[in-house]
C-alpha positions in Angstrom: 19.9 -84.2 -105.7 21.5 -82.9 -102.6 23.9 -80.7 -104.6 20.9 -79.1 -106.4 19.3 -78.3 -103.0 22.5 -76.7 -101.8 22.8 -74.7 -104.9 19.3 -73.4 -104.6 19.9 -72.4 -101.0 23.1 -70.6 -102.0 21.4 -68.8 -104.9 18.6 -67.8 -102.6 21.0 -66.4 -100.0 22.9 -64.5 -102.7 19.6 -63.1 -104.1 18.6 -61.9 -100.6 22.0 -60.3 -100.1 21.7 -58.5 -103.4 18.3 -57.1 -102.5 19.7 -55.9 -99.1 22.6 -54.1 -100.8 20.3 -52.6 -103.4 17.9 -51.4 -100.7 20.8 -49.9 -98.8 21.9 -47.9 -101.8 18.4 -46.9 -102.7 17.8 -45.7 -99.2 21.0 -43.7 -99.2 20.2 -42.0 -102.5 16.7 -41.2 -101.2 18.1 -39.6 -98.0 20.6 -37.6 -100.0 17.8 -36.4 -102.4 15.6 -35.5 -99.4 18.4 -33.6 -97.7 19.1 -31.7 -100.9 15.5 -30.7 -101.3 15.3 -29.6 -97.6 18.4 -27.4 -98.2 16.8 -25.8 -101.3 13.6 -25.1 -99.3 15.6 -23.4 -96.5 17.5 -21.3 -99.1 14.2 -20.3 -100.7 12.7 -19.3 -97.4 15.8 -17.1 -96.6 15.6 -15.5 -100.0 11.9 -14.9 -99.6 12.4 -13.3 -96.2 15.1 -11.0 -97.6 12.9 -9.9 -100.5 10.0 -9.2 -98.1 12.3 -7.1 -95.9 13.7 -5.3 -98.9 10.2 -4.5 -100.2 9.1 -3.3 -96.8 12.1 -1.0 -96.4 11.4 0.6 -99.8 7.9 1.6 -98.7 
């Protein structure tokens, strides 16, 4: 009976560690995705500003 209790505790700890590792990698992937989206927005803003200046200079 004692061995079963120890095994349950060990499996629970292992499960918690797996969730922590999975959460870490999910958070890292989310941050990378958010950073990439932010870079794309910044590039789009620069392109928009250049186009507006180009159009204004033509008029």
